[in-house]
N, C-alpha and C positions, 0 to 999 in steps of 0.2 A: 526835552527835558521832562515834561509832565508825565511820559508814559516811562520813563525810566525811574521816577520817583514812584509810579504806581508798581511798577516791577520790583521793587526795593521792597515793598511791602512794609512800611513804616511801623504798622500796627505791630508787627512782631518784636522790635527792636527792645522796647522795655523789657520784654520777657528775657530776651538773650543777656542783658547786664544784670539780672536780679543775683546770680550767683558772684559775680564781681563786686555788688557792693555789699553783700552780705560777707565774703571774704575779707574784703578790705577793711571794713568797719570793726572786723574782730581783730585785725591787727591795731586798731586806733584805740581800742578798749583799754580803761585803766585796769591796771593788773599791779599785783604784788611784786612781781618779778620784774617789772618795767618802771623806773622812775618816771622817765618822759616817754609817752607813747609815741610821740613825732619822732622819737630816734629811731622806730621801728619803721613806722609808716611813711609813705613818701608819695605826696601829691601827682609826682610825675609819674610814677609807676603805676598809678590810679589814672592817670589820664591815658596812658597807652595802653592800658588792660583795656580800658573801655572802647578806646579806637580799635583795638585790634578783635575783640569781641564783637563789635559792631560790623567791622570787615567780615568776620567769618559767617554772620547771620545773612548779610546782604549778599555775600557769595554762594550760601546755601540757597537763598531765595531765587537767586539768577539761575542756578544749576537744576532748581526744581522746575523752572519755567520751561529751562531749555531742554531737560530730559522729558519732564511729562509730555511736553509740546511735540518733541520728536518722535516720541513712542505713540502719539494719539490717545494718551491719556487724558488729557486737557481736549474734551470734546463737548458735543451738546448737552450730554448727560449731567457735567459737572454743575455742583452747586456752586454758590459764590462769585464773586467777581471775576470776570475773565482774565486770564492769563495774557502777556503781551503777546507771546507766539501764537497761542489761539485766536486771539484777535486781528493778529496781523499787523499791528502798530510797530514792532520791532522785528526785525528779519531774523532767521537762524544765524547768520553770519555774523550781524551786530552783536547777538547777545553771546555767542561763541567768544569775540573780541573781547565782550565785557568781563568774561570768565577769567581771561588771562590777565587783564588789566587790574581786576578786582583781586585776583590770587596774589600779583606782585606787591600791589599797596599793602595787602593785609601780611604778607611775609615782611615787608620792610618794616613795618609798625612792630610785627612781632620781633622783629631783630632789635630795633630801637629799645623797646622792653626789655628784652633780656640783658641788653647793654647797660641799661641804667640800674636792673636789680642785682647784677653779679659784677660790673666794670671787668677789670684783668683778673679777678681772683674768679675761684670756683669755676675753671674751665669746664669741669665735669656736668655742673648743674647747666652750665650755657649751653652745652652740648646737647644735652638731655631735652632742655626747653625747646631748642631748634627741630630737634627730631620731632617733638610733641607738637610744635607748630607746622611742620609740613604733614605731618599725619593729619591734623584737623582740617588743614585745606584741602588734602585728597580726600579726606572722608566726607565733607560739605559737597563736594564735586560728586563723588561717587553715589551718593545716595539714591541719585535717578539717573546719573549719565551713563551710557555704556550698557553692553550686553549681560553685565553681571552686576547692574546696579543692587546695592543691598536692600535700597528701600522697598524693592519689588520682592523680596525673599523675606520681609519681617522682620529685618534687623534694624530698623529705623528706631525703635524705641530704645535700644541698646545704645546706641549712637548718642542719643540726645541725653539719655540720662549719665552718660560717662563725661561728655565734652560740656554740655551746658549745666550739670550739676557738680559731680564729684571735682573735675578738670577746672571748671570755671571758679567753684568756691574754693577749693582745698589748695589749688595750683596758684592762684593768684596771692594767696595768705602765704605760701611759702615764699614767693619773691620777695615777701617782707621780712619775715620771720626768719627764714633758712631751716626752719623746723616744722613738723608736721604735729597738729594738735589734734588728737583723736576725738575731742569732743566737736570738734566742728564737722565731723562726719555726719551728725546728725541733721544740721540745717542742709550741709551739701548734698544729703540724699533727700531731703525734703523738697528742695529746688529741683533737683533731679525728677523726683515723682511728678510735681506740677507741671515742668517742662513736657514730660511724657505725657500727661495728661491733656495738654493742649493739642499735641501730635494726636494722640488716640481720639480725640473729639473730632479732630479734622478726618481722621481715617473712617470715623462711625458716620460722619456725613455724607463722605464719598463711598460708602461701601458699594453700593450697586455699580457705580461708574468703574470704580477701582477692579470691581470682579470681572467685568466685561473687558477690561484692559490688561486681564493678568497681573495685575499688581497687586501680589499676594502680602498684603499688610496681615498684622495680628488679627484686626477686624475681622479681614475676609477669612482668616484661617480658622477663626473661633465662633465666628457668627457674632450678630449684632446683640442677642441676649447676654452671652457671656462677655461681651466686650464692654456692656454696661455694668456689669459685677468687676470687671478689671478695673474700670475707671472709677467707682467706688473705691476699691483697694488703694489707687493712686492717689486720691485726694485726702481721703480719711488718714491714711498712713503718713503723708506729709504733715498732716495737721498735728497728729500724734508726737511725730519726731521731733518738730519744733516745740512743743510742749514738754517732751522729756528733757531736752536741751536746756530749755530755762529753768526746768525744777534742778537739773544737775548743777546749772551755774548759779543756783542759789539767788535767783533773781529777787529783787525787793517787788512789791506790788505796783509800784508804777512802771516796773519794767514789764508789765504783762500787757500793756497797751497793745501789743502786736495781736492780740487777741479779736480786735476789732475787724483785722482781715478775715477772720473766720467769718464774719457775717455773710458778705457775698460768697465766700467758697462754700458754706452751706446751702445757700438759696440756689447756688448753681447746681448742688448736690439734688437738692429737690426737684428742680426744673428737667434735669438728664432723666430721674427717676420717672417724672410723669410723662416724658416725651415719647409719642408714638410713631411720629414722623422723623427720620434722621435728618432730611432736609432743613428741618425747622432747628436744627442746632448750630447753624451758621453763626448767629450773633452770640452765642455762649463761648466761641472762641475768643473774641475781643474781651469778654467779661472775665473769663480765667487767665487770660494773659494778664488784665490789668490789676486782678486780684492777685497773682504772684508777685507783681512787680510792687503794689502797695503793703504786701507782707513782708518783702526783702527791706523796704524803706523804714517800716516801723520796727522790723527786728534791729536794723542797723542803729537806729535812733536808741532803741533799748539798750543794745551792746555798748554804745560809748556814752551812756546814762544822760543823753540830750534830753529825753522825756520830763526827767527831772528838773533841769535847767529851765526849760520850757515853762512847766508848770509856776515855777518860782517866779519869773519874771512876769509871765501872764496875770496871775490871781495873787501874788504876794507881794507884788510891787519889788522884787528882787530880793527880797529879805531871805 
């Protein structure tokens, strides 16, 4: 069990649900058009959305372990904790079975999610989300598994941006509201950029070993120096998008407390700027992932105006 927990890479899970949290709390926010936000929001939908996303992330982690292990990409040159197949604690056959089991459980969770969102109405939406769920499962596996794995051709960044940014945030919000709010594109894209930033950081760290293994990530294609510039673009753009979103949403002063998450993000940018040894970037993976998760939590609290309620209760005695 210990080895399977390690293979699931628990440190990646908070990042994966960041978009779900933002998209869900956006549905719960008080608005002029919704008398009671809970008429739109559903904790059942929220729970199964979280469960489905966690399933996709664990599936992706298992698939990466299997794909990179079978291709020999995970070798003695790789930085960071040893993968399960690489160290031999889990056999390829066992990991392959885990891929099928995790895929099945994730699909079941997605189907239950779709049912609670649309019930026996909106059959078209239900079919669309079912296809989207199957596509997400296949994409999670095909990132490193197979002869045509798209992660080895530099398309991993696009997958992460689309599924863990746009689809995660906008897709879950649509399950509640049954409509698309274009303002939500801004934080959705921001979460997507930050998620890509984590992947880019991983690829910057593994540039040398990936190049030897013919894993042609964007970092391998453009080189470490340009990868740094690309990284600055991802993080700074994400910070700017969330700020523009807050301005367009006419946030009160207390609703800008999400800016606290910009402190570790800025420190991260400085660390990357000063870095001369890509292998030393490994600790930054966890920091960036947790900073993104913190941003999503703070932004979600600001959306539903809980920050103001907390301040009143803590410092003004509930007045």
